[in-house]
N, C-alpha and C positions, 0 to 999 in steps of 0.2 A: 559499572559504575553504581554507586549507591544512590537511591532515590527515595522519596517519601513514600513510594508505593511498595517497597520492598519489606521483607521480613515481617509480614502481617502476624506470623506465628508467635512473635516474641511477646512475652507477658507485659501488658500495658502497666505503667507506673504512673501515679498522679504527679503532677508538676511539682507539688510541694513535698515529695517524698524525700528523705535524707539521701545523700549521695551513697551511703553504705548500703542501700537497697539494690545498688547496681552490681552486676557481676565482677568480681576481682577486687571490690572495694570493701575493706574491714575498717574497724576503728581507727587502726594506725594510720592507713592510707586517707582516711576521711579527715583525720587531724592535718595532714599534709595539705589536703586541698583546701582546708580552712584558711590556710596562710594566703591562698589566692582569692579568698573571698567566695569560695564555692561550698555552700552548704547543702542545697537541694538540687534536684534534677533540673529544674529550670534554670538555676544559676549555671550549670554545665552547659545547656543548650546555648547560653548567651555569652559563653566565654569564647569570643570569637577570636580567630587566628590574627596574629600580629602580622603575618606575611604568607605567601604561598610559593611553593617551588614546582616548576613544571618538569615532571619526570614521566610524561607521556612517550617521549621519543625513545624507542628501543634500538639499540644500535648493534651491528654485528661485530663480534670479536675483531675480525680480521680488518675492520676499518678504524679500530682503536688506535690512538697515537698517545705517546706519553704526554702528559699535561692536560689531556681531554678530560672533562667531566661527562660520565656516560652512565647509561642504564643498559644493562645487558640481561638477556633471557637465556639461561644455560642450564645444563645438567651437571650435577656434581658426579665426576667419574672416579674421583679419589678423595678420600678425607682421612687425615691423620693428625693426632696430638703430638706435639714436641714439647719436652721439658727443657726449660732455659734456666740459666744461672739465676740463683736467688729463688728457686722454687716456683717460678711462675711458668705458665704454659701457653703455647700458641697453636691455634687451629690452622693448618695449612691445607687449602682445598685445591684440586685441579678441576676447572669446570670446562664445558665445551658446548659450543652451538654447531650449527650446520656450516660455519665458516671457518673455525678454528678453536683454539684453546688458550687459556691464560691461568695464572696462578692468583689465588684469593687467600688472604691471610687475616687472621684475627688474633692480635697481641694480648695476652693475658687472659684468653677465652678458649683454651684447649678444649674445654667440655663441649662446645659447639659441634665438634667433628663426630662426637658419640650421640648427640641428642638431635637438636634442631636442623642440623646440616650435614646429615648422613648421605653416604654414596647412595646414588640412585634418585635423590630428591631433585626436582627442577626447581629453579629458584630465580628472582629477580634481584639483581644486585645494582646499587648505585653508588658511585664514588669517583674519585680522581684517579687516573691511570697512571702508574709509577713504572719504573723500569729497575728491575734487579734479576740478571740472568733471563731476561725476556720481560714481556709486560705483566705487570701485577696490579691488583687492587688491594689496598691495604685498609683494614677496618672500614669497609664500605657498609652502607644500610642494606638491609636484605629483606626479602619477603618470600617464604616458600609458597608456591602457587597453591598448595593444598592448605590454605589458611585454616586456622584451628576451628572456626565456626562455619566454614563454607562461605563467608561473606567475600565480597570482592577485596582485593588488596588495598590496604590503607595507607602504607608507607612508601611505596614507589610504583612506578608504572602508571602514574596518575598525577594530577595537580595535587600536590600533598600540602595540607595545612600545617603551619608552624605556629605554635601557642607560646603565650608568655608561661614560664614555669616557675617552680619553687624547689627547694632542695628536697631531693629524694624521689622526684617524680620525673620520669623521662618523656620525651616526645612520643615515643611508641606507646606507652602505657596511656598517657592522656588522650591521645588519638582513638585508641580502643575504647576507653570510658565514654568519651564524647559520642563515639559511634554507637555504643550501646544505649546511651541515654536517647540519642536520636530514634534509634529503633523502637524504644519503650515508650517514648513521650511525646515525639514531634507532632504526631497527629492530634494531640490534645490542646495544642496552641490555638486559641480563639482568634477570630479576625478582629483587629482593632480599628481598621480603617473602613469608612464607608464604600461601597462597591464602586460609586462613580468616582471617587478619589483614586481608588486602586487602577480602575480601567484608564483613567486620564493619564497616569503616570506609567501605565504598562507594567506594574508591579505584579509579580507572582503571588499566589496564595502564600499565607504565612508560613505553613508547614513546609511547602516546596522550598521558600526562601531560606529557611534555616538549614535545610540540607544543603542546598548550593552554597551558603556561606562557609560551610565547613568542609564539605567533599564535593567541590564543583566539577561538572563535566567540562566546562570552558571558562575562562577567565571572564568573558562577557557576563556569564551568569552570576559570577561573584559580585561584579560592580553593581547589577541591578538588584541583587539580593541586599547587599549592604546599604545601598541607597535608600531601599525601602525602610530598614530599619533605622537609619539615620533620619528619615523623613517622619516616622513614628515618634521618635524621641523629640524632635523639634516641634511637631505638632502638639505634643502633649505639654511641652514647656510653654508653648506659646498661649495653649488654653488655660493653663494655670495662671500665666501672667494676666491675661485679659480677663479672667474671672476675678482675680484679686483687684484689678484696676476698677472694674466695674463696681465691686463691692466697697472699695476704699475711697475712690476718687470720682467717677463717673456719676454716681448716684448720691454722692455726699454733698452737703453746703458747707462751703468754707467762709472765707473772708472777701468781701467785695472791697478791695483797696481803691483809695483815690490816687489816681495815676497822673493828674495834672495839677497837683496843688503847689502851694507857695514854695516849699523847699525844692521840689524837683525843678521849678522855674529858675531859682536862684542857683542851683546845683548845675544846671545847664550853662547858664550864663557865666559861672565862674570858670569853667573849663577853657584853658588857653589854646586850644586846638579843636578842630573838627574830628569828629568820629569817622572811622572808615565805613564804606557802605555795608560790610558785613557786620560791623558793631551795631549800625542803626537798625538793621534788619533783626538782629538778635534782641536788642531793646525793645523793639515793636512787639516782637513775639512774647516777652516776658511781661510787658505792661498789658498786653491784650488778655493774658491769662490772669495777672493780679486784678484787673478791672471786672472780672467776671466772678460769680460766687463759687464756681467749681474750683476746688484746690489745685494750685499749680503743682506739677510733677515734671519738671524739665531738666533736661541734660543740655549744658552749654558745652561745647567742645571746640577746641581751637589751639593752634600751635603755641608753643612757649612764646611769649612776647607779643601776642596778638591784641591784648588788652581785654582779657576776660574779666578781670577785677573791676575795670571801669564800667563794663556792662552791668556786673552784679551791682554796683553802687546805684544804678538807677532803681533797682528793686528795693534796696535799702532806703532811698529817698521816698518811695511811693508808701512803704510801711510806716515810716516816720510820720509822713503826712496824715496818714490814717489812725495815728494814735497808738501804734503797735511797736514792740520791740523786734530787733533783728539779731539773730545769731550767726556768726560767721565761722564755720569750724574749719581748721587746717590740721593736716596729720603730724606736724612737727613744731616745736617751739620756735625754732628760727623763722619757719614760714608764718606762723601766727604773728610774731613780733613785726616781721616785715609787713603783713597785711594791716597790722594795727597801725603802724607808722603811715602807711598810705591812707587809710581810712580816716585816721586823726587829722592829717594834713588837708584833707579835702573837706571833710565834714565839720570839724571844730569850729573852724571860722564862720560857719553857717549856723552856729549854735547848738549842734547836735552833741549830746554827751556820749563819747565813745570811750570803751574800757577794754583792758586786756586781762583774760583770766586763762592761767595755765597752771601747771602743777608747781611751778617756781614762783607764782605771783605772792608777793609779800601781802599781808593784811587781807587775805583772801576771804576770810570770814566777813569783814566789813563790806567788801566788795559785793559778795553774794547776798548780803542783807539789802544794799541798794539796788541790785537787780531785781529782787523780790519786791521792793517798794516802787519800782518803776522809775526810779531816779535815772538808770543808766538806760539810754535808748538803743544803743549798738554794743553788742558783747562780741569781741573777737577772741578765740581761744582754741584749746585743742581738745582732748578727751575730757578734760574737766567740765565742759559744757553739758554734757549728757549725764554727769554724775547725779546720785541721788539729792545730794545737798545743795545743788543749783536748781533753784525754783524761779521761774521767770514770772514777772506780773501780768504780762499780755503779749505772749510770743506770736508774732503773725508772719515771720519770714524765717526760714532757716536755710543758710547757704552752706554747702559741703564742698569744700575745695579738694582736688584730687581725689575725688569720692572712691575711686578704686582701691585707696589705701585704708578705707574703713570697711568693716564687716556690715552686712545687711542689718543685723541686730543693733549695731553702733549708730547706724544712720536712721533706724526707726526709732531708737531710744531718743534721739535729738528732737524727732518730729512730735514725740509725744509729750514734750515740754510745753506744747500749746494746744489749743482747740482747732485741730486741723489747719495748721499753718501752711502757707505756700512753701514748696521745697524747690530750691534750685541746686543741682549738682553741677560740678564743672570738672573737666579733665583736659589735660594737654596731650593725652595719649592719641595718636592719629588712628581713628577707627573709620574704616570705610561705611558709608551712610547705611548700606544694606546690612551689613553685620551688626552696626549699632542698634539698628531697628530690631534685630534678632536677639541681642544680648539685653537690651533695655527696652523691650517691647511694651512695657508699661509706661514708658516715659515718652513725652514729647521731646523733640530733638532740635536744637539751634546750633548752627555751625558757623564760625567765623573763619572764612577761608583766606582772609587778605590780613596783611601786615600794615602797620603804620607807615606813612610815606617816608622814604629814605632809609628803611631797614635794607641791609644787604643779607643775602642768605649766608649762612655760616659754611664755610668750605671745611670739608672732611678729607683727612688724609692718613692712610696707614704708614707709619714711620718705622723703619727697620733698625735694629740696634746699632748698625754701623753708621747711622745718621744722627746719633745722639749729640755729637759735639756740635753739629750744625745747629740742632734744635736748641741747646743750651746758648749759643750765640744769638740766636733769634730771640730767645726770652730776655736776654740781657739788653738787646737793641730795643725790644719793646718797652722794657723799664726805664731805659734812658729817653724814651720818647713820652713817657708819661701814662703808659698802658699796663695793665695788670695781667697775671697769669694764675690760673689754677692748676695744681698738679694733684690728681686723684689717684689713691691707692686702694685695693680691695681690702686690705687688713690694717689694723692699727700696728700690731707688733707681730713679730715672727711666730709662726705656728708649725708644730712638728707634723701636722696633717697636711699643710700647704706649703712645702719647703720650696716649691718653684715660684711662689708668688712674691710680690715686692712689698715688704712691711713699710707701713707709713713713716714711722719714726726713724727707722735706720735710712730710708730714702732722703728724708728731711735732714739728717745729719750729714749724710754723704754729700748732697748737693749744695747745703747752704754753707758748708766749710770747704767745698770744692768749686766745681764749675759755676756755681751761682753765688759764690762769697761776695760779700760787699753789697747784695741786694737785700732790701728789708723783707724777711721771710717770716711766716708765722704757721702754727700748727692748729689745725681745727678737726675734732672728732667727737664722737658722741660720749666719751668717757670724762669730758671737761665738765666742770661746774658751770651751770647755766649762766652765771655772770661772767665767767670767762669767755664762754662762747659768744655772748652778747657783746662784750668789749672788743673781742677780735673782730666781729661783724662790723661794728661801728667804725673800727679803724681801717678796715678793708674799703668800706663805702666812703670814708674820708680820704681815701688813696694814701694813706700812711703805710700800706703793705704793698710790696711789689709782687710778691709770689706767696699764694695760699696753698699749703700743702694740706689736703682733706681727704676724708673718707666720703661715702655717699651721704653723709649728713648734709652736703650742699646740694643734694639732688633736686631738690625744690625750694623756691622761696629765696634764694640769694640772687640779688639784683644789683649789679654794678655796671653802668654804661661804659666805664673805661676798662672793663675787663674783656680783653680781645682774644685771650688764647686759653685753651684748657686741654691738658696733657692727661690722657687717661692710661694708666699703666695696666698691664695684664688685662686689656679690654675685653678678651674672650671669656673673662669670669663674670661680666655683667650682662644682663638681659638686655633686649633690644629697647624695652620701655625705658630702663635705666639709662642706656646711653643716649637715647633721644632726649631725656630730661637733663642729663648731664650737659650735653652738648648746647642745650638751651641756656646755660648760665652765661654763654657769651653772645655776641651779636644783638645786645640790647641798646646800643647806640647806633650812630650812623657810621661806624668805622668798621671796615672789613675783618671779620674774626675767623679764626681758626680753630678746629678741633682736631 
């Protein structure tokens, strides 16, 4: 087995040497490797296998049975090349060990019988046993025991690495090149972990770990080696996050907001219900941050419908009480419009000036002028909020809803609209706390684990095609009872690339003129004019639509307490986060809902 201490005679290469310096790689092959992102010897070392195949168990020919996957160690006692129809050739070998013999054939590779696999050569073969006039191996992987450079076998008779490939590069070639890179450069890898940390986790030295990650002696060694490199990567990421946090937040002086002012008291008194315990804890976290001079950098996580917006409004009240503006950014116009409606209904009666700024806002120039003059205290919007022409008078709070829908640069661009404003990010994506700390190590985290009283969990079911008629009858019954349904499709129109998927417009026509005829149906997708979309959403909220056919444009921000059913066509085409968000469109009242 190959180890870090073997082949010391090989000429050393620096880690930053181009891959073409490795044996067998010229300009053409270097260009192929570039498609995998492999430019240097170090890149080759860290192109880790995607899986491993255990080919260590060598079997006797006599014990092989048709259908078995085997590795045999045998001598070639006969080798010939046959010409087939169409000009192709086939190598046919007879191989033998001390228990018996079998045929081995290679279609289209007759030359092997005169070159690599000649009579008298001993070889390891790995493949699936077939039966044709006796037992046979067809097109197996093979490794002559007298390997070309005397090294241990790389392809069979061991735990074999399997790599991500690109066109023109085979597994055998890439294994050989990576093996050569290890021989010539692995010893130059410098230790990155403090000795105490390495001992604490029982990690092997870095050079040994990279050998075991590629050519392991046991699978246990693979797990420990790869754990070491994952740990290195995670540690480096966390150090970067913490360094950035210290520079940008912990040592910075931001705004000390008034957290118990008049607007806050009037806002709390105006609420017609009590907050849940989870909401109260999150409010306490946020106001504690805002009452200190250290800039807030907090993630608020909670399931769809748990009341994150209401919690965020406490932060808005504190900012307004302190004479600062708030920006509330959402990823879509529909969601921004809904947040605007919520904020306006709760804050405008208390004398707060709330405005909506999106790409479709009429008189946007006048509105931006009022924002710059400080006449607008709370601005709800989309990407328009961080554009250059949007200038705030005194931004003290930036709230970013569904923060994963924005890039880091976009989130930071909004933060730069003020002098170290407090930043509150929200997400409905369920993230385990330990993973959240890992991914968002620079943030403080508040979680709302509970739902408002009376909310029932949405029931989820997978419905087969033969139950469609029952499903449509259920939708009709729901409509007659005054409840609404969403039907979501992955495509707006038919696509030649996705012929198996259900197009929205075709589905709408088929159902609204067929099984759901007579119900009030409407179409909603991203190609509609913004005013059309707004009109459809207003009609849906006013219960003037029974069935809304839509794309994922409704993924976030659509809120109707009487929507109790969502049907997701071709659900396998959506990611888990999307499915979770879509399911969250129902169950927003006190009625049992279904996805």
